[in-house]
Every structure is written in C-alpha cells, then in structure tokens.
FIGU-231985 format. One record per residue: residue number from 1; x, y, z of N, C-alpha, C, O in turn. Coordinates in steps of 0.2 Angstrom, whole numbers, plus 5000, padded with zeros to 4 digits. Layout:
// residues N
<pator seq="NUM" n_xx="X" n_yy="Y" n_zz="Z" ca_xx="X" ca_yy="Y" ca_zz="Z" c_xx="X" c_yy="Y" c_zz="Z" o_xx="X" o_yy="Y" o_zz="Z"/>
...
This chain:
// residues 118
<pator seq="1" n_xx="4997" n_yy="4945" n_zz="4938" ca_xx="5004" ca_yy="4946" ca_zz="4941" c_xx="5003" c_yy="4947" c_zz="4949" o_xx="4998" o_yy="4950" o_zz="4951"/>
<pator seq="2" n_xx="5007" n_yy="4944" n_zz="4952" ca_xx="5007" ca_yy="4945" ca_zz="4960" c_xx="5011" c_yy="4951" c_zz="4962" o_xx="5017" o_yy="4951" o_zz="4962"/>
<pator seq="3" n_xx="5007" n_yy="4956" n_zz="4964" ca_xx="5011" ca_yy="4962" ca_zz="4967" c_xx="5010" c_yy="4962" c_zz="4974" o_xx="5004" o_yy="4962" o_zz="4977"/>
<pator seq="4" n_xx="5016" n_yy="4963" n_zz="4978" ca_xx="5016" ca_yy="4963" ca_zz="4985" c_xx="5016" c_yy="4970" c_zz="4987" o_xx="5019" o_yy="4975" o_zz="4983"/>
<pator seq="5" n_xx="5012" n_yy="4972" n_zz="4992" ca_xx="5012" ca_yy="4979" ca_zz="4995" c_xx="5019" c_yy="4980" c_zz="4999" o_xx="5022" o_yy="4976" o_zz="5002"/>
<pator seq="6" n_xx="5021" n_yy="4986" n_zz="4999" ca_xx="5027" ca_yy="4988" ca_zz="5002" c_xx="5025" c_yy="4989" c_zz="5010" o_xx="5019" o_yy="4989" o_zz="5012"/>
<pator seq="7" n_xx="5030" n_yy="4989" n_zz="5014" ca_xx="5028" ca_yy="4990" ca_zz="5021" c_xx="5025" c_yy="4996" c_zz="5023" o_xx="5020" o_yy="4996" o_zz="5027"/>
<pator seq="8" n_xx="5027" n_yy="5001" n_zz="5019" ca_xx="5023" ca_yy="5008" ca_zz="5020" c_xx="5016" c_yy="5008" c_zz="5018" o_xx="5012" o_yy="5011" o_zz="5022"/>
<pator seq="9" n_xx="5014" n_yy="5004" n_zz="5013" ca_xx="5007" ca_yy="5003" ca_zz="5011" c_xx="5003" c_yy="4999" c_zz="5016" o_xx="4997" o_yy="5001" o_zz="5018"/>
<pator seq="10" n_xx="5006" n_yy="4994" n_zz="5019" ca_xx="5003" ca_yy="4990" ca_zz="5024" c_xx="5002" c_yy="4994" c_zz="5031" o_xx="4997" o_yy="4994" o_zz="5034"/>
<pator seq="11" n_xx="5007" n_yy="4998" n_zz="5033" ca_xx="5007" ca_yy="5003" ca_zz="5039" c_xx="5001" c_yy="5008" c_zz="5038" o_xx="4997" o_yy="5009" o_zz="5042"/>
<pator seq="12" n_xx="5001" n_yy="5011" n_zz="5032" ca_xx="4996" ca_yy="5016" ca_zz="5030" c_xx="4989" c_yy="5013" c_zz="5031" o_xx="4985" o_yy="5016" o_zz="5034"/>
<pator seq="13" n_xx="4988" n_yy="5007" n_zz="5028" ca_xx="4982" ca_yy="5003" ca_zz="5029" c_xx="4980" c_yy="5002" c_zz="5036" o_xx="4974" o_yy="5003" o_zz="5038"/>
<pator seq="14" n_xx="4984" n_yy="4999" n_zz="5040" ca_xx="4983" ca_yy="4997" ca_zz="5047" c_xx="4981" c_yy="5004" c_zz="5051" o_xx="4976" o_yy="5004" o_zz="5055"/>
<pator seq="15" n_xx="4985" n_yy="5009" n_zz="5050" ca_xx="4983" ca_yy="5015" ca_zz="5053" c_xx="4976" c_yy="5018" c_zz="5051" o_xx="4973" o_yy="5020" o_zz="5056"/>
<pator seq="16" n_xx="4975" n_yy="5017" n_zz="5045" ca_xx="4968" ca_yy="5019" ca_zz="5043" c_xx="4963" c_yy="5015" c_zz="5046" o_xx="4957" o_yy="5018" o_zz="5048"/>
<pator seq="17" n_xx="4964" n_yy="5009" n_zz="5046" ca_xx="4958" ca_yy="5004" ca_zz="5049" c_xx="4958" c_yy="5006" c_zz="5057" o_xx="4952" o_yy="5005" o_zz="5059"/>
<pator seq="18" n_xx="4963" n_yy="5008" n_zz="5060" ca_xx="4963" ca_yy="5009" ca_zz="5067" c_xx="4961" c_yy="5016" c_zz="5069" o_xx="4960" o_yy="5018" o_zz="5075"/>
<pator seq="19" n_xx="4959" n_yy="5020" n_zz="5064" ca_xx="4958" ca_yy="5027" ca_zz="5065" c_xx="4952" c_yy="5028" c_zz="5070" o_xx="4952" o_yy="5033" o_zz="5074"/>
<pator seq="20" n_xx="4947" n_yy="5024" n_zz="5070" ca_xx="4941" ca_yy="5025" ca_zz="5074" c_xx="4941" c_yy="5019" c_zz="5079" o_xx="4936" o_yy="5018" o_zz="5082"/>
<pator seq="21" n_xx="4946" n_yy="5015" n_zz="5080" ca_xx="4947" ca_yy="5010" ca_zz="5084" c_xx="4945" c_yy="5003" c_zz="5080" o_xx="4940" o_yy="5003" o_zz="5077"/>
<pator seq="22" n_xx="4949" n_yy="4998" n_zz="5082" ca_xx="4947" ca_yy="4992" ca_zz="5078" c_xx="4950" c_yy="4986" c_zz="5082" o_xx="4956" o_yy="4986" o_zz="5085"/>
<pator seq="23" n_xx="4947" n_yy="4980" n_zz="5082" ca_xx="4950" ca_yy="4974" ca_zz="5085" c_xx="4955" c_yy="4971" c_zz="5080" o_xx="4955" o_yy="4973" o_zz="5075"/>
<pator seq="24" n_xx="4959" n_yy="4966" n_zz="5083" ca_xx="4964" ca_yy="4963" ca_zz="5079" c_xx="4960" c_yy="4959" c_zz="5073" o_xx="4963" o_yy="4959" o_zz="5068"/>
<pator seq="25" n_xx="4955" n_yy="4956" n_zz="5074" ca_xx="4951" ca_yy="4953" ca_zz="5069" c_xx="4949" c_yy="4958" c_zz="5063" o_xx="4950" o_yy="4956" o_zz="5058"/>
<pator seq="26" n_xx="4947" n_yy="4963" n_zz="5065" ca_xx="4945" ca_yy="4968" ca_zz="5060" c_xx="4951" c_yy="4971" c_zz="5056" o_xx="4950" o_yy="4972" o_zz="5050"/>
<pator seq="27" n_xx="4956" n_yy="4972" n_zz="5060" ca_xx="4962" ca_yy="4974" ca_zz="5056" c_xx="4965" c_yy="4968" c_zz="5051" o_xx="4966" o_yy="4970" o_zz="5046"/>
<pator seq="28" n_xx="4964" n_yy="4962" n_zz="5053" ca_xx="4966" ca_yy="4957" ca_zz="5049" c_xx="4962" c_yy="4957" c_zz="5043" o_xx="4964" o_yy="4956" o_zz="5037"/>
<pator seq="29" n_xx="4955" n_yy="4957" n_zz="5044" ca_xx="4950" ca_yy="4957" ca_zz="5038" c_xx="4951" c_yy="4963" c_zz="5034" o_xx="4952" o_yy="4962" o_zz="5028"/>
<pator seq="30" n_xx="4952" n_yy="4969" n_zz="5036" ca_xx="4952" ca_yy="4975" ca_zz="5032" c_xx="4958" c_yy="4976" c_zz="5029" o_xx="4959" o_yy="4979" o_zz="5023"/>
<pator seq="31" n_xx="4964" n_yy="4974" n_zz="5032" ca_xx="4970" ca_yy="4975" ca_zz="5029" c_xx="4973" c_yy="4969" c_zz="5024" o_xx="4978" o_yy="4969" o_zz="5021"/>
<pator seq="32" n_xx="4969" n_yy="4963" n_zz="5024" ca_xx="4970" ca_yy="4958" ca_zz="5020" c_xx="4977" c_yy="4955" c_zz="5022" o_xx="4981" o_yy="4953" o_zz="5018"/>
<pator seq="33" n_xx="4978" n_yy="4954" n_zz="5028" ca_xx="4984" ca_yy="4951" ca_zz="5031" c_xx="4983" c_yy="4945" c_zz="5036" o_xx="4977" o_yy="4944" o_zz="5038"/>
<pator seq="34" n_xx="4988" n_yy="4941" n_zz="5037" ca_xx="4987" ca_yy="4935" ca_zz="5042" c_xx="4988" c_yy="4938" c_zz="5049" o_xx="4991" o_yy="4943" o_zz="5049"/>
<pator seq="35" n_xx="4987" n_yy="4934" n_zz="5054" ca_xx="4987" ca_yy="4936" ca_zz="5061" c_xx="4995" c_yy="4937" c_zz="5063" o_xx="4996" o_yy="4942" o_zz="5067"/>
<pator seq="36" n_xx="4999" n_yy="4933" n_zz="5060" ca_xx="5006" ca_yy="4934" ca_zz="5062" c_xx="5009" c_yy="4941" c_zz="5059" o_xx="5012" o_yy="4944" o_zz="5063"/>
<pator seq="37" n_xx="5007" n_yy="4942" n_zz="5053" ca_xx="5009" ca_yy="4949" ca_zz="5050" c_xx="5006" c_yy="4955" c_zz="5054" o_xx="5010" o_yy="4960" o_zz="5055"/>
<pator seq="38" n_xx="5000" n_yy="4954" n_zz="5055" ca_xx="4997" ca_yy="4960" ca_zz="5059" c_xx="5000" c_yy="4961" c_zz="5066" o_xx="5001" o_yy="4966" o_zz="5068"/>
<pator seq="39" n_xx="5001" n_yy="4955" n_zz="5069" ca_xx="5004" ca_yy="4956" ca_zz="5076" c_xx="5011" c_yy="4959" c_zz="5075" o_xx="5013" o_yy="4963" o_zz="5079"/>
<pator seq="40" n_xx="5015" n_yy="4957" n_zz="5070" ca_xx="5022" ca_yy="4961" ca_zz="5069" c_xx="5021" c_yy="4968" c_zz="5068" o_xx="5024" o_yy="4972" o_zz="5071"/>
<pator seq="41" n_xx="5016" n_yy="4970" n_zz="5064" ca_xx="5015" ca_yy="4977" ca_zz="5062" c_xx="5012" c_yy="4981" c_zz="5068" o_xx="5014" o_yy="4987" o_zz="5070"/>
<pator seq="42" n_xx="5007" n_yy="4978" n_zz="5072" ca_xx="5005" ca_yy="4981" ca_zz="5078" c_xx="5010" c_yy="4982" c_zz="5083" o_xx="5010" o_yy="4987" o_zz="5086"/>
<pator seq="43" n_xx="5014" n_yy="4977" n_zz="5084" ca_xx="5020" ca_yy="4978" ca_zz="5089" c_xx="5024" c_yy="4984" c_zz="5087" o_xx="5026" o_yy="4988" o_zz="5091"/>
<pator seq="44" n_xx="5026" n_yy="4984" n_zz="5081" ca_xx="5030" ca_yy="4990" ca_zz="5078" c_xx="5026" c_yy="4996" c_zz="5079" o_xx="5030" o_yy="5001" o_zz="5082"/>
<pator seq="45" n_xx="5020" n_yy="4997" n_zz="5078" ca_xx="5016" ca_yy="5003" ca_zz="5078" c_xx="5015" c_yy="5005" c_zz="5085" o_xx="5015" o_yy="5011" o_zz="5087"/>
<pator seq="46" n_xx="5014" n_yy="5001" n_zz="5090" ca_xx="5013" ca_yy="5002" ca_zz="5097" c_xx="5020" c_yy="5005" c_zz="5100" o_xx="5020" o_yy="5010" o_zz="5103"/>
<pator seq="47" n_xx="5025" n_yy="5001" n_zz="5098" ca_xx="5032" ca_yy="5003" ca_zz="5101" c_xx="5034" c_yy="5010" c_zz="5098" o_xx="5037" o_yy="5014" o_zz="5101"/>
<pator seq="48" n_xx="5031" n_yy="5012" n_zz="5092" ca_xx="5033" ca_yy="5019" ca_zz="5089" c_xx="5027" c_yy="5024" c_zz="5091" o_xx="5028" o_yy="5030" o_zz="5089"/>
<pator seq="49" n_xx="5023" n_yy="5022" n_zz="5096" ca_xx="5018" ca_yy="5027" ca_zz="5098" c_xx="5013" c_yy="5029" c_zz="5092" o_xx="5011" o_yy="5035" o_zz="5093"/>
<pator seq="50" n_xx="5012" n_yy="5025" n_zz="5087" ca_xx="5008" ca_yy="5027" ca_zz="5082" c_xx="5001" c_yy="5024" c_zz="5083" o_xx="4996" o_yy="5026" o_zz="5080"/>
<pator seq="51" n_xx="5000" n_yy="5019" n_zz="5087" ca_xx="4994" ca_yy="5016" ca_zz="5089" c_xx="4994" c_yy="5015" c_zz="5096" o_xx="4999" o_yy="5013" o_zz="5099"/>
<pator seq="52" n_xx="4988" n_yy="5016" n_zz="5099" ca_xx="4988" ca_yy="5014" ca_zz="5106" c_xx="4983" c_yy="5009" c_zz="5107" o_xx="4978" o_yy="5007" o_zz="5103"/>
<pator seq="53" n_xx="4983" n_yy="5005" n_zz="5113" ca_xx="4979" ca_yy="4999" ca_zz="5115" c_xx="4974" c_yy="5001" c_zz="5120" o_xx="4976" o_yy="5004" o_zz="5125"/>
<pator seq="54" n_xx="4968" n_yy="5000" n_zz="5119" ca_xx="4962" ca_yy="5002" ca_zz="5124" c_xx="4960" c_yy="4995" c_zz="5126" o_xx="4956" o_yy="4992" o_zz="5122"/>
<pator seq="55" n_xx="4961" n_yy="4994" n_zz="5132" ca_xx="4959" ca_yy="4987" ca_zz="5135" c_xx="4954" c_yy="4989" c_zz="5141" o_xx="4952" o_yy="4984" o_zz="5145"/>
<pator seq="56" n_xx="4951" n_yy="4994" n_zz="5141" ca_xx="4946" ca_yy="4996" ca_zz="5147" c_xx="4940" c_yy="4992" c_zz="5147" o_xx="4938" o_yy="4989" o_zz="5152"/>
<pator seq="57" n_xx="4936" n_yy="4992" n_zz="5141" ca_xx="4930" ca_yy="4988" ca_zz="5141" c_xx="4930" c_yy="4981" c_zz="5142" o_xx="4927" o_yy="4978" o_zz="5146"/>
<pator seq="58" n_xx="4935" n_yy="4978" n_zz="5137" ca_xx="4936" ca_yy="4971" ca_zz="5137" c_xx="4943" c_yy="4969" c_zz="5137" o_xx="4946" o_yy="4970" o_zz="5131"/>
<pator seq="59" n_xx="4946" n_yy="4968" n_zz="5142" ca_xx="4954" ca_yy="4966" ca_zz="5142" c_xx="4956" c_yy="4961" c_zz="5137" o_xx="4961" o_yy="4961" o_zz="5135"/>
<pator seq="60" n_xx="4951" n_yy="4956" n_zz="5136" ca_xx="4953" ca_yy="4950" ca_zz="5132" c_xx="4952" c_yy="4952" c_zz="5125" o_xx="4954" o_yy="4948" o_zz="5120"/>
<pator seq="61" n_xx="4949" n_yy="4958" n_zz="5123" ca_xx="4948" ca_yy="4960" ca_zz="5116" c_xx="4950" c_yy="4967" c_zz="5116" o_xx="4945" o_yy="4971" o_zz="5115"/>
<pator seq="62" n_xx="4956" n_yy="4968" n_zz="5116" ca_xx="4958" ca_yy="4975" ca_zz="5115" c_xx="4956" c_yy="4979" c_zz="5109" o_xx="4956" o_yy="4976" o_zz="5104"/>
<pator seq="63" n_xx="4956" n_yy="4985" n_zz="5109" ca_xx="4954" ca_yy="4989" ca_zz="5103" c_xx="4960" c_yy="4994" c_zz="5102" o_xx="4963" o_yy="4997" o_zz="5106"/>
<pator seq="64" n_xx="4962" n_yy="4994" n_zz="5096" ca_xx="4968" ca_yy="4997" ca_zz="5093" c_xx="4966" c_yy="5004" c_zz="5090" o_xx="4962" o_yy="5004" o_zz="5086"/>
<pator seq="65" n_xx="4969" n_yy="5009" n_zz="5092" ca_xx="4967" ca_yy="5016" ca_zz="5090" c_xx="4973" c_yy="5020" c_zz="5087" o_xx="4978" o_yy="5020" o_zz="5091"/>
<pator seq="66" n_xx="4972" n_yy="5023" n_zz="5082" ca_xx="4978" ca_yy="5027" ca_zz="5079" c_xx="4979" c_yy="5033" c_zz="5083" o_xx="4974" o_yy="5037" o_zz="5085"/>
<pator seq="67" n_xx="4985" n_yy="5035" n_zz="5085" ca_xx="4986" ca_yy="5041" ca_zz="5089" c_xx="4987" c_yy="5047" c_zz="5085" o_xx="4987" o_yy="5047" o_zz="5079"/>
<pator seq="68" n_xx="4987" n_yy="5053" n_zz="5088" ca_xx="4988" ca_yy="5059" ca_zz="5084" c_xx="4995" c_yy="5059" c_zz="5080" o_xx="4995" o_yy="5061" o_zz="5074"/>
<pator seq="69" n_xx="5000" n_yy="5056" n_zz="5083" ca_xx="5006" ca_yy="5055" ca_zz="5079" c_xx="5005" c_yy="5050" c_zz="5073" o_xx="5008" o_yy="5051" o_zz="5068"/>
<pator seq="70" n_xx="5001" n_yy="5045" n_zz="5074" ca_xx="4999" ca_yy="5040" ca_zz="5069" c_xx="4996" c_yy="5043" c_zz="5063" o_xx="4997" o_yy="5042" o_zz="5058"/>
<pator seq="71" n_xx="4991" n_yy="5048" n_zz="5065" ca_xx="4987" ca_yy="5051" ca_zz="5060" c_xx="4992" c_yy="5056" c_zz="5055" o_xx="4991" o_yy="5056" o_zz="5049"/>
<pator seq="72" n_xx="4997" n_yy="5059" n_zz="5059" ca_xx="5002" ca_yy="5063" ca_zz="5055" c_xx="5006" c_yy="5059" c_zz="5051" o_xx="5007" o_yy="5060" o_zz="5045"/>
<pator seq="73" n_xx="5008" n_yy="5053" n_zz="5053" ca_xx="5012" ca_yy="5049" ca_zz="5050" c_xx="5009" c_yy="5046" c_zz="5044" o_xx="5011" o_yy="5045" o_zz="5038"/>
<pator seq="74" n_xx="5002" n_yy="5044" n_zz="5045" ca_xx="4998" ca_yy="5041" ca_zz="5040" c_xx="4997" c_yy="5046" c_zz="5034" o_xx="4998" o_yy="5044" o_zz="5028"/>
<pator seq="75" n_xx="4996" n_yy="5052" n_zz="5035" ca_xx="4996" ca_yy="5057" ca_zz="5030" c_xx="5002" c_yy="5058" c_zz="5026" o_xx="5002" o_yy="5058" o_zz="5020"/>
<pator seq="76" n_xx="5008" n_yy="5058" n_zz="5029" ca_xx="5014" ca_yy="5058" ca_zz="5026" c_xx="5015" c_yy="5051" c_zz="5022" o_xx="5018" o_yy="5052" o_zz="5016"/>
<pator seq="77" n_xx="5014" n_yy="5046" n_zz="5024" ca_xx="5014" ca_yy="5039" ca_zz="5021" c_xx="5010" c_yy="5039" c_zz="5015" o_xx="5012" o_yy="5037" o_zz="5009"/>
<pator seq="78" n_xx="5003" n_yy="5042" n_zz="5015" ca_xx="4999" ca_yy="5042" ca_zz="5010" c_xx="5002" c_yy="5046" c_zz="5004" o_xx="5002" o_yy="5044" o_zz="4998"/>
<pator seq="79" n_xx="5005" n_yy="5052" n_zz="5006" ca_xx="5008" ca_yy="5056" ca_zz="5000" c_xx="5014" c_yy="5053" c_zz="4997" o_xx="5014" o_yy="5053" o_zz="4991"/>
<pator seq="80" n_xx="5018" n_yy="5049" n_zz="5001" ca_xx="5023" ca_yy="5046" ca_zz="4999" c_xx="5021" c_yy="5040" c_zz="4994" o_xx="5024" o_yy="5039" o_zz="4989"/>
<pator seq="81" n_xx="5016" n_yy="5036" n_zz="4997" ca_xx="5014" ca_yy="5030" ca_zz="4993" c_xx="5011" c_yy="5032" c_zz="4986" o_xx="5012" o_yy="5029" o_zz="4981"/>
<pator seq="82" n_xx="5007" n_yy="5038" n_zz="4986" ca_xx="5004" ca_yy="5040" ca_zz="4980" c_xx="5009" c_yy="5042" c_zz="4975" o_xx="5008" o_yy="5041" o_zz="4969"/>
<pator seq="83" n_xx="5014" n_yy="5045" n_zz="4977" ca_xx="5020" ca_yy="5047" ca_zz="4973" c_xx="5023" c_yy="5041" c_zz="4970" o_xx="5025" o_yy="5041" o_zz="4964"/>
<pator seq="84" n_xx="5024" n_yy="5036" n_zz="4974" ca_xx="5028" ca_yy="5030" ca_zz="4972" c_xx="5023" c_yy="5027" c_zz="4966" o_xx="5026" o_yy="5025" o_zz="4961"/>
<pator seq="85" n_xx="5017" n_yy="5027" n_zz="4967" ca_xx="5012" ca_yy="5024" ca_zz="4962" c_xx="5012" c_yy="5028" c_zz="4956" o_xx="5012" o_yy="5025" o_zz="4950"/>
<pator seq="86" n_xx="5012" n_yy="5034" n_zz="4957" ca_xx="5012" ca_yy="5039" ca_zz="4951" c_xx="5019" c_yy="5037" c_zz="4947" o_xx="5018" o_yy="5037" o_zz="4941"/>
<pator seq="87" n_xx="5024" n_yy="5037" n_zz="4950" ca_xx="5031" ca_yy="5036" ca_zz="4947" c_xx="5031" c_yy="5029" c_zz="4944" o_xx="5034" o_yy="5028" o_zz="4938"/>
<pator seq="88" n_xx="5029" n_yy="5024" n_zz="4947" ca_xx="5028" ca_yy="5017" ca_zz="4944" c_xx="5024" c_yy="5017" c_zz="4938" o_xx="5026" o_yy="5014" o_zz="4933"/>
<pator seq="89" n_xx="5019" n_yy="5020" n_zz="4938" ca_xx="5015" ca_yy="5021" ca_zz="4932" c_xx="5018" c_yy="5024" c_zz="4926" o_xx="5018" o_yy="5022" o_zz="4920"/>
<pator seq="90" n_xx="5022" n_yy="5030" n_zz="4928" ca_xx="5025" ca_yy="5033" ca_zz="4922" c_xx="5031" c_yy="5029" c_zz="4920" o_xx="5032" o_yy="5028" o_zz="4914"/>
<pator seq="91" n_xx="5034" n_yy="5025" n_zz="4924" ca_xx="5040" ca_yy="5021" ca_zz="4922" c_xx="5037" c_yy="5015" c_zz="4918" o_xx="5040" o_yy="5013" o_zz="4913"/>
<pator seq="92" n_xx="5031" n_yy="5012" n_zz="4919" ca_xx="5028" ca_yy="5007" ca_zz="4915" c_xx="5027" c_yy="5009" c_zz="4908" o_xx="5028" o_yy="5006" o_zz="4903"/>
<pator seq="93" n_xx="5024" n_yy="5015" n_zz="4908" ca_xx="5022" ca_yy="5018" ca_zz="4901" c_xx="5028" c_yy="5020" c_zz="4897" o_xx="5028" o_yy="5019" o_zz="4891"/>
<pator seq="94" n_xx="5034" n_yy="5022" n_zz="4901" ca_xx="5040" ca_yy="5024" ca_zz="4897" c_xx="5043" c_yy="5017" c_zz="4894" o_xx="5045" o_yy="5017" o_zz="4889"/>
<pator seq="95" n_xx="5043" n_yy="5012" n_zz="4898" ca_xx="5046" ca_yy="5005" ca_zz="4896" c_xx="5042" c_yy="5003" c_zz="4890" o_xx="5045" o_yy="5000" o_zz="4885"/>
<pator seq="96" n_xx="5035" n_yy="5003" n_zz="4890" ca_xx="5031" ca_yy="5001" ca_zz="4885" c_xx="5032" c_yy="5005" c_zz="4879" o_xx="5033" o_yy="5002" o_zz="4873"/>
<pator seq="97" n_xx="5033" n_yy="5011" n_zz="4879" ca_xx="5035" ca_yy="5016" ca_zz="4874" c_xx="5042" c_yy="5014" c_zz="4870" o_xx="5042" o_yy="5013" o_zz="4864"/>
<pator seq="98" n_xx="5047" n_yy="5013" n_zz="4875" ca_xx="5053" ca_yy="5011" ca_zz="4872" c_xx="5053" c_yy="5004" c_zz="4869" o_xx="5056" o_yy="5003" o_zz="4864"/>
<pator seq="99" n_xx="5049" n_yy="4999" n_zz="4872" ca_xx="5049" ca_yy="4993" ca_zz="4869" c_xx="5045" c_yy="4993" c_zz="4862" o_xx="5048" o_yy="4990" o_zz="4857"/>
<pator seq="100" n_xx="5040" n_yy="4997" n_zz="4861" ca_xx="5037" ca_yy="4998" ca_zz="4855" c_xx="5041" c_yy="5001" c_zz="4850" o_xx="5041" o_yy="5000" o_zz="4844"/>
<pator seq="101" n_xx="5045" n_yy="5006" n_zz="4852" ca_xx="5049" ca_yy="5010" ca_zz="4848" c_xx="5055" c_yy="5006" c_zz="4845" o_xx="5057" o_yy="5006" o_zz="4839"/>
<pator seq="102" n_xx="5057" n_yy="5001" n_zz="4849" ca_xx="5063" ca_yy="4997" ca_zz="4847" c_xx="5060" c_yy="4992" c_zz="4842" o_xx="5064" o_yy="4990" o_zz="4837"/>
<pator seq="103" n_xx="5054" n_yy="4989" n_zz="4843" ca_xx="5051" ca_yy="4985" ca_zz="4838" c_xx="5050" c_yy="4988" c_zz="4831" o_xx="5052" o_yy="4986" o_zz="4826"/>
<pator seq="104" n_xx="5048" n_yy="4995" n_zz="4832" ca_xx="5047" ca_yy="4999" ca_zz="4825" c_xx="5054" c_yy="5000" c_zz="4822" o_xx="5055" o_yy="4999" o_zz="4816"/>
<pator seq="105" n_xx="5059" n_yy="5002" n_zz="4826" ca_xx="5066" ca_yy="5003" ca_zz="4823" c_xx="5069" c_yy="4997" c_zz="4820" o_xx="5072" o_yy="4998" o_zz="4814"/>
<pator seq="106" n_xx="5068" n_yy="4991" n_zz="4823" ca_xx="5071" ca_yy="4985" ca_zz="4820" c_xx="5066" c_yy="4982" c_zz="4815" o_xx="5068" o_yy="4976" o_zz="4813"/>
<pator seq="107" n_xx="5061" n_yy="4985" n_zz="4813" ca_xx="5057" ca_yy="4983" ca_zz="4808" c_xx="5051" c_yy="4978" c_zz="4809" o_xx="5048" o_yy="4975" o_zz="4805"/>
<pator seq="108" n_xx="5051" n_yy="4976" n_zz="4816" ca_xx="5045" ca_yy="4971" ca_zz="4818" c_xx="5038" c_yy="4974" c_zz="4817" o_xx="5034" o_yy="4971" o_zz="4817"/>
<pator seq="109" n_xx="5038" n_yy="4981" n_zz="4817" ca_xx="5031" ca_yy="4984" ca_zz="4816" c_xx="5031" c_yy="4988" c_zz="4810" o_xx="5028" o_yy="4993" o_zz="4810"/>
<pator seq="110" n_xx="5033" n_yy="4985" n_zz="4804" ca_xx="5032" ca_yy="4988" ca_zz="4798" c_xx="5025" c_yy="4990" c_zz="4796" o_xx="5024" o_yy="4995" o_zz="4793"/>
<pator seq="111" n_xx="5021" n_yy="4985" n_zz="4798" ca_xx="5014" ca_yy="4986" ca_zz="4796" c_xx="5011" c_yy="4991" c_zz="4800" o_xx="5005" o_yy="4994" o_zz="4798"/>
<pator seq="112" n_xx="5014" n_yy="4993" n_zz="4806" ca_xx="5011" ca_yy="4998" ca_zz="4810" c_xx="5011" c_yy="5005" c_zz="4807" o_xx="5007" o_yy="5009" o_zz="4807"/>
<pator seq="113" n_xx="5016" n_yy="5006" n_zz="4803" ca_xx="5017" ca_yy="5012" ca_zz="4799" c_xx="5012" c_yy="5013" c_zz="4793" o_xx="5011" o_yy="5018" o_zz="4791"/>
<pator seq="114" n_xx="5010" n_yy="5007" n_zz="4791" ca_xx="5005" ca_yy="5007" ca_zz="4786" c_xx="4998" c_yy="5007" c_zz="4788" o_xx="4993" o_yy="5005" o_zz="4784"/>
<pator seq="115" n_xx="4997" n_yy="5008" n_zz="4794" ca_xx="4990" ca_yy="5009" ca_zz="4798" c_xx="4987" c_yy="5002" c_zz="4798" o_xx="4980" o_yy="5002" o_zz="4798"/>
<pator seq="116" n_xx="4990" n_yy="4996" n_zz="4798" ca_xx="4987" ca_yy="4990" ca_zz="4798" c_xx="4984" c_yy="4988" c_zz="4804" o_xx="4980" o_yy="4984" o_zz="4805"/>
<pator seq="117" n_xx="4986" n_yy="4992" n_zz="4810" ca_xx="4984" ca_yy="4990" ca_zz="4816" c_xx="4978" c_yy="4995" c_zz="4818" o_xx="4975" o_yy="4994" o_zz="4824"/>
<pator seq="118" n_xx="4976" n_yy="4999" n_zz="4814" ca_xx="4970" ca_yy="5004" ca_zz="4815" c_xx="4964" c_yy="5002" c_zz="4811" o_xx="4959" o_yy="5006" o_zz="4812"/>
C-alpha cells in the first residue's frame, strides 16, 4: 500500500535532519524527498524562522540548521504525529473488528464459532 507522509511528518523529519546542520543533499537523502520538494519545505521553514542558513564556510554549499524555535516546533510536531499514528492504528483495529463481527453476524464465519480456524 502506498502511504504518503503528511506535511507535518515531512517538516518534523527535515527539522530533525537539520538539528546539527545539514547540506541540501543530506536533507534530500535523509528525508527521502526530491530536490523540488525539499526546496519548497526549506523556503517555508526559513521564512518561518524554524531553520537558519549558514553560508560562512562555503557560500556555494550552505548548511541548514534548526533554530531554537525549530526545536520547540519539532517537539510539538512529534507529539502531534505520534498521537495521529496511535489513533490511526486504533481506527484500523476497530474497522477490522467491525468487519469480522459483521461477517460473523451474517453467517459467513459460522466455522469460526466451531473453532475451525484454531
């Protein structure tokens, strides 16, 4: 199944990769995104003061670093993303239970009650 990451998950990953400084190439590699998508998110994060650009050593190869505000935002995003994953898992289990219960109610799992599946 093809599951796409939410924007929040992508932002969290980029902020994490930039925690100790990272080049654009490293961000692309570690976040598993293409250069166009990384550029879009970097521009957004720089404009929001969540990432700063360090061009002192090599202006042609800037290093992107997560700011203090970026670390705080990343912590909030991680908590939010973890809760979404937890609720998604609960919802999937509930749907599976309802599906199995409906099969049993309508008689499609009659052998299930006779322990044929165990």
